[in-house]
FIKOLZA-1660 file (N, C-alpha, C; in steps of 0.1 Angstrom, whole numbers, plus 5000, padded with zeros to 4 digits):
% residues 68
   i   px   py   pz ch aa at
   1 5009 4988 5001  A  M  N
   1 4999 4999 5000  A  M CA
   1 5009 5014 4999  A  M  C
   2 5019 5012 5008  A  V  N
   2 5026 5025 5008  A  V CA
   2 5035 5027 4995  A  V  C
   3 5038 5016 4989  A  D  N
   3 5045 5019 4975  A  D CA
   3 5036 5026 4965  A  D  C
   4 5022 5022 4965  A  C  N
   4 5013 5031 4957  A  C CA
   4 5011 5044 4960  A  C  C
   5 5012 5049 4975  A  E  N
   5 5010 5062 4979  A  E CA
   5 5023 5069 4977  A  E  C
   6 5033 5061 4976  A  A  N
   6 5047 5068 4974  A  A CA
   6 5049 5071 4958  A  A  C
   7 5043 5065 4951  A  T  N
   7 5045 5067 4937  A  T CA
   7 5036 5080 4933  A  T  C
   8 5025 5079 4938  A  T  N
   8 5016 5089 4938  A  T CA
   8 5021 5102 4942  A  T  C
   9 5027 5103 4954  A  L  N
   9 5034 5116 4958  A  L CA
   9 5046 5119 4950  A  L  C
  10 5053 5110 4945  A  Q  N
  10 5063 5112 4936  A  Q CA
  10 5057 5119 4923  A  Q  C
  11 5047 5116 4917  A  Q  N
  11 5041 5120 4907  A  Q CA
  11 5037 5135 4909  A  Q  C
  12 5028 5134 4920  A  A  N
  12 5024 5149 4925  A  A CA
  12 5036 5160 4926  A  A  C
  13 5047 5156 4932  A  I  N
  13 5056 5165 4933  A  I CA
  13 5063 5170 4919  A  I  C
  14 5065 5159 4911  A  Q  N
  14 5070 5161 4897  A  Q CA
  14 5059 5171 4889  A  Q  C
  15 5048 5169 4891  A  I  N
  15 5036 5178 4883  A  I CA
  15 5039 5193 4890  A  I  C
  16 5039 5192 4902  A  A  N
  16 5040 5205 4909  A  A CA
  16 5054 5213 4904  A  A  C
  17 5065 5206 4902  A  L  N
  17 5078 5212 4900  A  L CA
  17 5077 5216 4883  A  L  C
  18 5071 5206 4876  A  N  N
  18 5071 5211 4864  A  N CA
  18 5061 5220 4857  A  N  C
  19 5051 5224 4866  A  S  N
  19 5042 5235 4866  A  S CA
  19 5048 5248 4871  A  S  C
  20 5062 5247 4875  A  G  N
  20 5066 5259 4881  A  G CA
  20 5063 5264 4894  A  G  C
  21 5056 5256 4903  A  F  N
  21 5054 5260 4916  A  F CA
  21 5066 5260 4923  A  F  C
  22 5072 5270 4932  A  D  N
  22 5083 5270 4940  A  D CA
  22 5082 5267 4953  A  D  C
  23 5070 5265 4958  A  R  N
  23 5065 5261 4972  A  R CA
  23 5052 5255 4971  A  R  C
  24 5050 5247 4981  A  G  N
  24 5037 5241 4982  A  G CA
  24 5036 5232 4995  A  G  C
  25 5024 5228 4998  A  L  N
  25 5020 5218 5010  A  L CA
  25 5014 5206 5003  A  L  C
  26 5021 5195 5005  A  L  N
  26 5016 5182 5002  A  L CA
  26 5011 5175 5014  A  L  C
  27 4998 5170 5011  A  E  N
  27 4991 5165 5022  A  E CA
  27 4988 5149 5018  A  E  C
  28 4990 5140 5029  A  S  N
  28 4988 5125 5026  A  S CA
  28 4980 5120 5039  A  S  C
  29 4969 5112 5036  A  D  N
  29 4961 5106 5045  A  D CA
  29 4970 5092 5050  A  D  C
  30 4980 5091 5045  A  C  N
  30 4989 5077 5048  A  C CA
  30 5000 5081 5058  A  C  C
  31 4997 5082 5071  A  R  N
  31 5006 5085 5082  A  R CA
  31 5019 5077 5080  A  R  C
  32 5018 5065 5075  A  T  N
  32 5030 5055 5073  A  T CA
  32 5040 5061 5061  A  T  C
  33 5033 5067 5051  A  L  N
  33 5042 5073 5041  A  L CA
  33 5047 5085 5045  A  L  C
  34 5042 5093 5053  A  V  N
  34 5048 5106 5056  A  V CA
  34 5060 5102 5068  A  V  C
  35 5058 5095 5075  A  N  N
  35 5068 5090 5085  A  N CA
  35 5080 5082 5078  A  N  C
  36 5076 5074 5068  A  A  N
  36 5087 5069 5059  A  A CA
  36 5096 5077 5051  A  A  C
  37 5088 5088 5045  A  V  N
  37 5097 5099 5037  A  V CA
  37 5106 5106 5046  A  V  C
  38 5100 5109 5060  A  I  N
  38 5108 5116 5068  A  I CA
  38 5119 5108 5076  A  I  C
  39 5116 5095 5077  A  N  N
  39 5125 5087 5085  A  N CA
  39 5130 5074 5076  A  N  C
  40 5136 5080 5063  A  I  N
  40 5138 5069 5053  A  I CA
  40 5146 5056 5058  A  I  C
  41 5153 5058 5070  A  C  N
  41 5161 5048 5072  A  C CA
  41 5153 5034 5078  A  C  C
  42 5139 5036 5078  A  L  N
  42 5131 5025 5082  A  L CA
  42 5130 5015 5071  A  L  C
  43 5132 5019 5059  A  Y  N
  43 5130 5010 5047  A  Y CA
  43 5143 5009 5038  A  Y  C
  44 5147 4995 5038  A  E  N
  44 5157 4992 5032  A  E CA
  44 5156 4983 5020  A  E  C
  45 5143 4982 5016  A  N  N
  45 5141 4972 5004  A  N CA
  45 5139 4981 4991  A  N  C
  46 5132 4978 4981  A  G  N
  46 5130 4983 4967  A  G CA
  46 5123 4998 4972  A  G  C
  47 5113 4998 4981  A  L  N
  47 5108 5011 4985  A  L CA
  47 5116 5022 4988  A  L  C
  48 5129 5019 4993  A  W  N
  48 5138 5031 4998  A  W CA
  48 5142 5038 4987  A  W  C
  49 5141 5033 4974  A  S  N
  49 5147 5043 4963  A  S CA
  49 5135 5052 4961  A  S  C
  50 5122 5047 4961  A  L  N
  50 5112 5057 4957  A  L CA
  50 5110 5067 4969  A  L  C
  51 5112 5061 4979  A  L  N
  51 5112 5071 4992  A  L CA
  51 5122 5081 4993  A  L  C
  52 5134 5077 4989  A  S  N
  52 5144 5088 4989  A  S CA
  52 5143 5097 4976  A  S  C
  53 5137 5092 4965  A  S  N
  53 5136 5101 4955  A  S CA
  53 5126 5112 4960  A  S  C
  54 5114 5109 4966  A  C  N
  54 5105 5117 4971  A  C CA
  54 5111 5125 4982  A  C  C
  55 5120 5123 4988  A  K  N
  55 5126 5132 4998  A  K CA
  55 5135 5141 4993  A  K  C
  56 5143 5136 4981  A  V  N
  56 5153 5145 4973  A  V CA
  56 5142 5157 4967  A  V  C
  57 5133 5152 4960  A  L  N
  57 5124 5162 4952  A  L CA
  57 5120 5172 4962  A  L  C
  58 5114 5169 4974  A  L  N
  58 5110 5177 4983  A  L CA
  58 5120 5188 4988  A  L  C
  59 5132 5182 4990  A  S  N
  59 5142 5193 4997  A  S CA
  59 5150 5200 4986  A  S  C
  60 5150 5196 4972  A  S  N
  60 5158 5202 4962  A  S CA
  60 5151 5214 4959  A  S  C
  61 5138 5214 4961  A  S  N
  61 5131 5227 4951  A  S CA
  61 5125 5236 4964  A  S  C
  62 5124 5246 4960  A  G  N
  62 5119 5259 4969  A  G CA
  62 5115 5255 4982  A  G  C
  63 5103 5255 4985  A  S  N
  63 5099 5252 4998  A  S CA
  63 5086 5243 4997  A  S  C
  64 5089 5230 4998  A  Y  N
  64 5078 5220 4998  A  Y CA
  64 5077 5215 5011  A  Y  C
  65 5066 5210 5017  A  N  N
  65 5064 5205 5029  A  N CA
  65 5053 5192 5026  A  N  C
  66 5055 5183 5034  A  L  N
  66 5046 5172 5035  A  L CA
  66 5041 5170 5049  A  L  C
  67 5029 5168 5049  A  T  N
  67 5022 5165 5061  A  T CA
  67 5012 5156 5062  A  T  C
  68 5007 5150 5072  A  F  N
  68 4997 5140 5073  A  F CA
  68 4985 5147 5079  A  F  C
% end
């Protein structure tokens, strides 16, 4: 379940960046996803790469925040 949520989050961040937004607040109803992106060290399987990508996208651009 978290992998689907993470894929959607990654796509949402990409859409926001491609649309030229330099800041934004992304909300998820999946606490597990939010905690996983914040504490990436919890996942060391294939999901780690996707979560890491989300975290990099969030931090590399203007001012994006992820909340539950």
